[in-house]
C-alpha positions as semicolon CSV with decimal commas, in nm:
position;residue;x (nm);y (nm);z (nm)
1;M;0,001;0,023;0,004
2;N;0,113;0,348;-0,079
3;G;0,239;0,541;0,181
4;M;0,272;0,240;0,453
5;Q;0,578;0,283;0,689
6;G;0,645;0,632;0,674
7;E;0,717;0,605;0,282
8;P;0,713;0,926;0,070
9;I;0,427;0,877;-0,188
10;H;0,610;1,009;-0,558
11;S;0,542;0,862;-0,907
12;G;0,885;0,832;-1,015
13;E;0,985;1,173;-0,973
14;R;1,191;1,319;-0,721
15;P;1,150;1,418;-0,379
16;F;0,998;1,770;-0,362
17;S;1,219;2,027;-0,233
18;P;1,121;2,401;-0,137
19;P;1,244;2,650;-0,372
20;L;1,544;2,862;-0,295
21;P;1,503;3,244;-0,250
22;S;1,506;3,417;-0,636
23;A;1,456;3,764;-0,573
24;P;1,629;3,999;-0,288
25;G;1,269;4,054;-0,076
26;E;1,248;3,697;-0,055
27;L;1,589;3,625;0,064
28;I;1,515;3,931;0,326
29;T;1,237;3,759;0,425
30;V;1,447;3,436;0,490
31;V;1,701;3,617;0,666
32;A;1,443;3,805;0,886
33;H;1,286;3,459;0,981
34;F;1,621;3,267;1,025
35;H;1,737;3,536;1,257
36;R;1,411;3,518;1,489
37;A;1,428;3,136;1,500
38;E;1,802;3,186;1,599
39;I;1,727;3,448;1,872
40;G;1,487;3,189;2,010
41;R;1,708;2,903;2,038
42;M;1,968;3,140;2,179
43;A;1,714;3,259;2,434
44;G;1,611;2,893;2,522
45;W;1,967;2,820;2,604
46;R;2,008;3,114;2,808
47;A;1,708;3,055;3,015
48;R;1,847;2,696;3,081
49;I;2,220;2,855;3,214
50;D;2,009;3,107;3,414
51;M;1,825;2,816;3,613
52;T;2,131;2,625;3,675
53;T;2,273;2,923;3,832
54;N;1,983;2,947;4,049
55;W;1,997;2,581;4,138
56;A;2,335;2,660;4,249
57;V;2,282;2,965;4,458
58;T;2,022;2,803;4,633
59;V;2,227;2,480;4,743
60;V;2,511;2,712;4,839
61;A;2,198;2,944;5,049
62;G;2,070;2,599;5,192
63;M;2,393;2,403;5,302
64;L;2,497;2,727;5,479
65;S;2,211;2,737;5,647
66;V;2,226;2,399;5,755
67;S;2,590;2,387;5,846
68;L;2,624;2,719;6,062
69;S;2,300;2,709;6,231
70;T;2,374;2,429;6,453
71;P;2,698;2,280;6,607
72;N;2,564;1,950;6,535
73;A;2,602;1,981;6,150
74;H;2,911;1,794;6,055
75;H;3,163;1,990;5,812
76;G;3,113;1,739;5,549
77;V;2,782;1,901;5,482
78;L;3,018;2,209;5,333
79;L;3,227;1,967;5,124
80;F;2,903;1,787;4,975
81;A;2,769;2,127;4,905
82;M;3,112;2,197;4,703
83;L;3,076;1,867;4,512
84;L;2,738;1,958;4,425
85;V;2,776;2,328;4,307
86;L;3,078;2,155;4,099
87;L;2,802;1,913;3,947
88;L;2,587;2,198;3,873
89;L;2,891;2,407;3,723
90;S;2,953;2,101;3,464
91;I;2,596;2,085;3,363
92;E;2,588;2,458;3,294
93;A;2,937;2,446;3,133
94;R;2,738;2,205;2,834
95;R;2,449;2,422;2,831
96;Y;2,686;2,732;2,806
97;R;2,861;2,578;2,480
98;F;2,496;2,556;2,315
99;F;2,416;2,886;2,394
100;D;2,747;2,991;2,268
101;F;2,698;2,810;1,923
102;Y;2,351;2,984;1,869
103;R;2,440;3,316;2,009
104;T;2,780;3,321;1,757
105;R;2,495;3,242;1,467
106;V;2,303;3,539;1,589
107;R;2,618;3,765;1,615
108;L;2,744;3,672;1,289
109;L;2,443;3,783;1,106
110;E;2,366;4,084;1,311
111;R;2,730;4,241;1,314
112;N;2,765;4,118;0,898
113;Y;2,399;4,205;0,748
114;Y;2,200;4,416;1,032
115;A;2,503;4,590;1,124
116;Q;2,568;4,698;0,724
117;V;2,189;4,790;0,648
118;F;2,217;5,096;0,968
119;A;2,577;5,170;0,979
120;P;2,756;5,044;0,631
121;R;3,148;4,970;0,677
122;A;3,407;4,808;0,442
123;D;3,562;4,619;0,693
124;A;3,290;4,322;0,715
125;E;3,358;3,940;0,749
126;A;3,357;3,839;0,347
127;E;3,270;3,456;0,437
128;W;3,034;3,516;0,707
129;A;2,724;3,371;0,521
130;W;2,934;3,084;0,437
131;R;3,036;3,006;0,789
132;I;2,696;2,984;0,889
133;G;2,586;2,757;0,609
134;T;2,882;2,498;0,697
135;D;2,710;2,541;1,057
136;L;2,375;2,443;0,958
137;R;2,511;2,134;0,762
138;E;2,739;2,030;1,032
139;P;2,698;2,173;1,383
140;R;3,004;2,160;1,587
141;F;3,073;2,303;1,908
142;L;3,259;2,631;1,903
143;I;3,440;2,617;2,259
144;S;3,582;2,349;2,481
145;R;3,410;2,231;2,812
146;K;3,732;2,354;2,987
147;T;3,662;2,716;2,821
148;A;3,293;2,714;2,911
149;M;3,370;2,600;3,269
150;T;3,609;2,918;3,268
151;R;3,365;3,157;3,139
152;R;3,108;3,049;3,403
153;L;3,346;3,025;3,700
154;R;3,439;3,389;3,615
155;R;3,093;3,519;3,586
156;N;2,908;3,324;3,875
157;Y;3,061;3,024;4,015
158;F;3,432;3,121;4,182
159;P;3,277;3,369;4,427
160;M;3,010;3,079;4,544
161;F;3,302;2,862;4,579
162;M;3,480;3,118;4,791
163;V;3,168;3,177;4,985
164;L;3,160;2,809;5,066
165;L;3,514;2,769;5,133
166;A;3,510;3,082;5,414
167;A;3,189;2,904;5,577
168;W;3,412;2,565;5,592
169;V;3,709;2,763;5,741
170;L;3,496;2,901;5,976
171;K;3,315;2,585;6,076
172;I;3,636;2,390;6,124
173;S;3,814;2,664;6,334
174;S;3,534;2,764;6,568
175;S;3,467;2,587;6,862
176;R;3,131;2,735;6,882
177;L;3,066;2,532;6,556
178;L;3,187;2,210;6,672
179;Q;3,007;1,995;6,919
180;E;3,140;1,627;6,913
181;E;3,511;1,738;6,761
182;V;3,815;1,753;6,984
183;P;3,827;2,087;7,142
184;I;4,129;2,269;6,979
185;D;4,420;2,378;7,192
186;P;4,496;2,728;7,158
187;A;4,862;2,656;7,172
188;K;4,821;2,426;6,919
189;P;4,564;2,501;6,710
190;V;4,682;2,326;6,369
191;P;4,673;1,987;6,488
192;G;4,358;1,997;6,637
193;I;4,197;2,163;6,346
194;I;4,345;1,898;6,134
195;Q;4,238;1,623;6,349
196;N;3,871;1,728;6,344
197;L;3,899;1,743;5,968
198;S;3,858;1,371;5,956
199;L;3,581;1,175;5,736
200;G;3,517;0,850;5,900
201;P;3,816;0,649;5,787
202;I;3,969;0,930;5,589
203;P;4,229;1,132;5,772
204;G;4,250;1,504;5,803
205;W;4,530;1,576;5,600
206;I;4,386;1,379;5,346
207;V;4,087;1,595;5,350
208;L;4,273;1,919;5,347
209;A;4,501;1,812;5,082
210;A;4,221;1,740;4,875
211;V;4,029;2,084;4,937
212;L;4,347;2,271;4,861
213;A;4,407;2,084;4,538
214;F;4,035;2,127;4,448
215;Y;4,048;2,503;4,505
216;A;4,418;2,518;4,336
217;W;4,257;2,362;4,028
218;L;3,948;2,621;4,028
219;A;4,190;2,909;4,067
220;L;4,391;2,787;3,760
221;L;4,082;2,753;3,578
222;T;3,946;3,075;3,684
223;F;4,229;3,301;3,658
224;A;4,434;3,158;3,326
225;P;4,490;3,401;3,033
226;R;4,171;3,535;2,877
227;D;4,108;3,410;2,495
228;L;3,953;3,723;2,314
229;S;3,875;3,513;1,999
230;G;3,527;3,458;1,888
231;E;3,259;3,673;2,026
232;L;3,475;3,775;2,342
233;G;3,689;3,993;2,055
234;H;3,360;4,204;1,955
235;G;3,263;4,429;2,230
236;D;3,255;4,366;2,588
237;V;2,861;4,262;2,676
238;H;2,875;3,893;2,709
239;V;2,749;3,600;2,938
């Protein structure tokens, strides 16, 4: 039977293809609709980025409230919060790569078409339309996950990690926020603090080394030399 199993119905002819624009007015209409569609995609991924950031802020606020409100709360709560925020950072970095991909398309069109309409210049990119066409045929991420994480750390996440670190240091060094741990000897505060850092069978010095290594890695990602290529090379309004 014709049309069964999703097969196209045609009688010896090639499958139908929509006609391409044949007049300037038709091309302008296509460009306008394409720009609107790409704006929608970009805005959708932008909203997802904001959602992940809101989750991270909620996690930080909730964990701070739990850990600092009572001495019964273990300092491991704040370490767990660091892991949760790292997970959210990883999710947001992936979303940011999608956002950057669609944002680049939009900005190519705006810089080289709409900007030329309103303020023509001779230095417009010659192959901008070819670049968009190539991306439409074979979509590929334009930035790495590491670059995406670096940008999100600089914008939002590094301050959150620093707040968690400050709360963790306060928790392990204040006798008022510790109940079951060994009291810290004022004459030897460092050994006492390290002893209280233990997590079950894990010694305190391993926990301390892990936290220091984790924050050294975050600092390296956050303060690495900036790459001003791509969209970062055009203006200073960026996400």
